[in-house]
C-alpha positions in Angstrom: 57.9 90.4 108.7 61.6 90.6 108.2 64.2 93.2 109.1 67.9 93.4 109.8 69.2 90.4 107.8 68.2 87.1 106.3 69.6 85.5 109.5 67.6 87.6 111.9 64.3 88.4 110.2 61.6 88.4 112.9 60.4 91.8 114.1 58.2 91.9 117.1 57.6 95.3 118.7 59.8 94.4 121.6 62.7 93.2 119.5 62.4 96.0 116.8 63.7 98.4 119.5 67.2 97.2 118.6 66.9 99.3 115.4 65.9 102.5 117.3 68.8 104.9 117.7 70.2 105.3 121.2 68.4 107.9 123.3 65.3 107.8 121.1 61.8 106.3 121.5 59.1 105.7 118.9 55.9 107.6 118.1 53.4 105.5 116.1 50.5 106.9 114.1 47.7 104.8 112.5 46.5 106.1 109.2 43.6 105.4 106.8 44.2 106.1 103.1 41.2 106.7 100.9 42.0 105.5 97.4 39.3 107.7 95.7 40.3 111.0 97.3 44.0 110.1 97.6 43.9 111.5 101.2 45.3 110.0 104.3 43.7 110.5 107.7 45.5 110.0 111.0 43.1 108.2 113.5 45.5 107.4 116.3 48.9 108.7 117.4 50.7 107.4 120.5 54.1 107.5 122.2 54.7 103.8 121.8 55.5 101.3 119.1 52.7 99.4 117.4 52.5 97.7 114.0 50.7 96.0 111.1 47.0 96.9 111.0 44.4 94.3 109.7 40.9 95.4 108.9 38.2 93.1 110.2 35.9 91.5 107.6 32.8 93.1 109.2 34.5 96.5 109.1 34.1 97.1 112.9 37.8 97.4 113.8 41.4 97.4 112.9 43.8 94.9 114.6 47.3 95.9 115.5 50.1 94.3 117.5 52.3 95.8 120.2 54.5 94.2 122.8 53.4 90.7 121.9 49.6 91.4 122.2 46.9 92.1 119.7 44.7 95.2 120.1 41.4 96.3 118.4 41.1 99.9 117.2 37.8 101.3 115.8 38.0 103.0 112.3 37.8 106.3 114.0 40.7 105.6 116.4 38.8 104.5 119.5 40.8 101.9 121.5 38.6 98.8 121.9 40.8 96.7 124.1 43.0 93.6 123.6 41.9 90.5 121.7 42.5 87.5 124.0 45.1 85.0 122.8 45.3 82.8 125.8 48.8 81.6 126.6 50.2 82.9 123.3 51.6 86.3 124.3 54.4 87.0 121.9 52.5 87.8 118.8 54.5 89.5 116.0 53.4 91.5 113.0 52.2 88.6 110.8 48.5 88.2 111.5 45.3 88.3 109.6 41.7 87.1 109.1 40.2 84.4 106.9 38.1 85.7 104.0 34.9 84.8 105.9 36.1 86.6 109.0 35.6 83.7 111.3 39.2 82.8 112.0 42.3 84.8 112.9 45.8 83.5 112.0 48.7 84.8 114.2 52.4 84.3 114.3 54.1 84.1 117.7 56.9 82.3 119.5 55.8 79.8 122.2 58.4 79.0 124.8 56.3 76.2 126.2 56.5 74.3 122.8 60.2 73.8 122.9 60.3 75.0 119.3 62.6 77.9 118.5 61.3 80.9 116.6 57.9 82.1 115.4 55.1 79.6 114.9 51.7 79.9 113.3 48.4 79.6 115.2 44.8 79.9 114.5 42.1 81.2 116.8 38.5 82.3 116.7 38.2 85.8 115.4 36.8 86.9 118.7 39.8 85.4 120.5 40.5 82.4 122.7 43.2 79.8 123.1 45.0 79.5 119.8 45.7 76.2 118.1 49.2 75.6 116.8 49.5 74.7 113.1 53.2 74.6 112.3 55.7 72.3 114.0 58.8 74.1 112.8 60.1 77.6 113.3 60.6 80.2 112.2 57.3 80.4 110.4 55.4 83.6 109.6 51.8 83.7 108.4 50.8 85.9 105.4 47.8 84.6 103.5 44.8 82.4 103.4 43.0 80.9 100.4 39.5 82.3 99.7 37.9 78.9 100.5 39.7 78.9 103.9 41.3 75.6 103.3 45.0 76.5 102.8 47.3 79.0 104.4 50.5 80.3 102.9 53.5 81.5 104.9 57.2 82.3 104.8 59.5 80.0 106.7 63.2 79.3 107.0 64.2 75.7 106.3 67.8 74.6 105.7 69.1 78.2 105.9 66.8 79.5 103.1 63.6 81.5 103.4 60.8 80.2 101.0 57.1 80.1 100.7 55.1 77.2 102.0 51.5 76.1 102.1 49.6 74.0 104.7 46.1 72.8 105.2 44.4 75.1 107.7 43.5 72.0 109.8 47.2 71.3 110.1 49.4 68.6 108.5 52.5 68.4 106.3 53.8 71.7 104.8 54.3 72.0 101.1 57.2 74.0 99.7 56.1 76.3 96.9 59.4 78.2 96.1 62.9 76.9 95.7 64.9 79.9 94.4 68.0 81.1 96.3 67.3 84.3 98.3 64.3 85.5 100.2 60.8 84.8 99.1 58.2 86.4 101.4 54.8 87.9 101.9 52.6 85.3 100.1 49.0 86.4 99.7 46.1 84.9 97.6 44.2 86.9 95.1 40.4 87.0 95.9 39.6 84.6 93.1 42.2 82.1 94.3 44.0 81.9 91.0 47.3 83.5 92.1 49.6 83.8 95.1 51.4 87.2 95.1 54.7 87.5 96.9 58.0 89.4 97.0 61.2 87.9 95.9 64.9 88.7 95.8 65.6 86.0 93.0 66.7 88.7 90.5 69.0 90.5 93.0 66.4 93.2 93.6 63.3 92.8 95.9 60.3 92.9 93.5 56.7 91.7 93.5 56.0 88.3 91.8 53.0 86.0 91.4 52.6 82.3 90.9 49.9 79.7 90.6 48.8 78.2 94.0 50.9 75.1 93.3 54.0 77.2 93.0 54.3 77.0 89.2 54.4 79.7 86.5 56.2 82.4 88.5 55.8 85.8 86.9 57.5 89.1 87.8 55.1 92.1 88.4 57.4 95.0 89.3 60.6 96.2 87.6 62.0 99.3 89.1 64.9 100.3 91.3 63.0 100.4 94.6 63.0 97.6 97.1 59.3 96.6 97.0 57.5 94.3 99.5 54.1 92.9 100.5 51.5 93.0 97.7 48.1 93.4 99.5 45.4 92.6 97.0 42.4 94.9 96.8 39.1 93.1 97.3 38.2 93.8 93.6 41.2 91.7 92.6 42.4 94.4 90.2 45.1 96.2 92.2 47.5 95.7 95.1 49.0 98.2 97.5 52.7 97.7 98.0 55.4 99.3 100.2 58.6 100.5 98.5 61.9 101.6 100.1 63.4 104.5 98.2 66.9 103.1 98.7 67.7 99.5 97.9 67.6 97.4 101.1 68.8 94.1 99.4 66.9 91.3 101.2 66.1 93.4 104.3 62.9 95.0 105.5 64.1 97.3 108.2 62.3 99.7 110.4 63.0 103.5 110.2 63.6 104.3 106.5 62.0 106.4 103.8 59.3 104.5 102.2 56.1 105.2 100.2 53.0 103.2 99.4 52.1 102.5 95.8 49.2 101.0 93.8 50.1 98.2 91.4 47.7 97.4 88.5 47.6 93.6 88.4 46.7 93.5 84.7 48.9 96.2 83.1 51.6 96.0 85.8 51.6 99.8 85.9 52.4 101.3 89.3 51.6 104.7 90.8 52.5 106.5 94.0 49.8 106.9 96.6 51.7 108.6 99.4 54.7 110.9 99.6 57.8 109.4 101.2 57.5 108.9 105.0 59.4 107.4 107.9 58.4 103.7 108.1 59.2 100.3 106.8 58.9 97.3 109.1 55.6 97.5 110.8 54.0 99.9 108.4 51.9 97.5 106.3 53.1 94.0 106.7 49.7 92.3 106.4 46.4 92.7 104.5 44.8 95.9 105.6 42.1 96.8 103.0 38.6 97.8 104.2 35.9 95.3 103.3 34.7 97.4 100.4 38.1 98.1 99.1 37.8 101.9 99.3 40.5 102.4 102.0 43.4 100.7 103.6 45.2 101.2 106.9 48.9 101.6 107.6 51.4 103.0 110.2 53.8 105.9 110.1 56.6 106.4 112.7 58.5 109.2 114.2 61.4 109.3 116.7 61.6 111.5 119.8 64.2 112.0 122.5 63.7 109.8 125.5 62.6 111.6 128.5 65.2 111.6 131.4 
């Protein structure tokens, strides 16, 4: 979700261009990583900027965002068209499905609301006119409870970014973290016992987990990388995370050397899955495991000279 600073954290495709060097444009490639074979397959490569694949619960498509819209891509890279989101046309890279696959949660600004910053909406998984859930911005969706009753998200309130929970029917938000510094990327384990998140509370961005009520926070990673976004494998035993090779403090920028790693949620041991590649913001912001947990999707980037 976040990029250049804790003050300016939202990255939509059309705002992330501010991080692209002058005279350059972006090439995006959508990849699928097979955990058993340890091989990655490029299924789509385009001379444009797209981000943050989700995998649909029925396995039929991946969902990406680009220029404020959501697009469906088949697992073999066929473009299946845009998913309709009514009047909400500024979707950012924080989106995902409920565990039963019936509901899609999206984050987007909505100029007609009179509320500044990203807000959270829900919509039928086939598309339609979204229903707004949050009444304050900025708010960025990241996870849903297995029973579909509670969503968790990152939000800035009183100049600090923390993790909040809310009933999926709407209502009052519940603050789950209170530490100074950025807490982000909350995601439920499939059994509903934990919420995993990344936090800067120790002065280094690391993966943590807590109980759904915000208690018993426990650190899960302990190395020198800046590590974000624990996406829990459907078996509940591992999580794929993204790590910056160089410390990025509280930032999650586009266009740096990163690698994807697999975290064992019992032993806390972590292993590299990919070599270092050019990515970061937009590569794997949201849950992207295949329904059977054998694969996950992510995005790599390249830069090219702009054509005159």
